[in-house]
N, C-alpha and C positions, 0 to 999 in steps of 0.2 A: 454492531449494537447503532444507531442513530436515535438520538433524544433529539428532539421538540424543544423550541423556545417559540418566545413570543414573533421574535420573528425574523430566524434563523433555525439554521438544522446544527445539530454536530455531529462528527464520524469518530467515531471509535475504532478504531484500527479501518484496513481499507479493505486484506486482501487483496489477490491476484489483481489488477486491472487488465483495461482490455487490449490491450497493446502486450501483453504477458499471454494472452489464449492470441487473440488473432495472428502474431507474428511470436511468437517466444523466442526472447535469446537461449545459444545452448544450456548455459547455465540454469535458464530457466526452466527449457522444454525435462531436460532430466528429474532436475527437482521433482517437475509434476507428473512422466514419467516412474518415478523408483518411487511417487508416493503414493501411484495411483489416484493420483489427482484427472478428470475430465476437462480436454478443454472447449467447458459452456459459455461465452459471453454472459448468461441470460444469471449468471450468477455473479458475474460482476457486483462491484458498493454502491455503482450509477446506476444499474439497471435495478438493482436492488430495490433504488431506491425510487424510480421511475415505481414500477409496478405500485411500490407501496403509498403513489399519488400525489407523493410530492416533486419538486419543481430540484434539481440535481443541482440549478447555480445558487438553494436558501442555502447551501453545505458551506459554511463559510468557516467553516474550524472543525479541523481532522485532531486529534488526538492518539500518538501514538505509541505502543506499549510503550514496543519493537520497533528494532529495522530490520527487520528480517524481511523474505523478500516476500514467503509466504501475506505477513500485514502491511504491508506499504507500497505493496507494487501500485496500486488501485487508488495511488497519492498525485499520480498524473494529471489522471481520468480529474483532478477536479483543480485544476490549475490558481485559479480563482481564493480559491482557502484559505486555509491560515491554518499551516500544522506545526503541532507544539509536540516537542518530545522531551526527554530529561540528557541536558545535556554530556555528559556524560555516556549516556549510549547514541547521541549524533559524535561526538569524535568518536567514541572508540569505532565505529560504519566507517567515519573517515578515512580511517587509519587502521584497515582492518589487519593491515602486512604483522602489525603486531603481536597478532591473534594468530593462534597455532592455522595448520590446513584444516582443521574438521570446523573450528568455531566462521575460517572466514568463511568459508560458502551459503551464510544464514547471507551473506549480504551481498543485498547488487546494487554500484556502483550510482543507479540512468534512475534509485528509487530513494536516495540518499541527498544528494545532488539536487532533490525536486524545492518543491519550494514550502522546507522543511527551515525552522526557527526552534 
């Protein structure tokens, strides 16, 4: 979801990012295959923002509902944006060893440790 403000844009979740589709990690590649998701860079948030006629640089805020790979992968495509997530979700994602293996598979550390605040 993209919210248009007076002088900037806010993105709610980012989906998968450019790197996730161009050269996915084994973890991401497995997730894509298991869920039948095609690797289509045109489906990334940064491409969708551009297709809507906006400048991606105008995305200044990103609000993540949670940090699973299919919601936070595109954070890396917006390194200039401030990223917001609930503290409990951030702490959980930073320390996935505390979770069961089935709950751990949703997190990718490079997504979590980006510019999240």
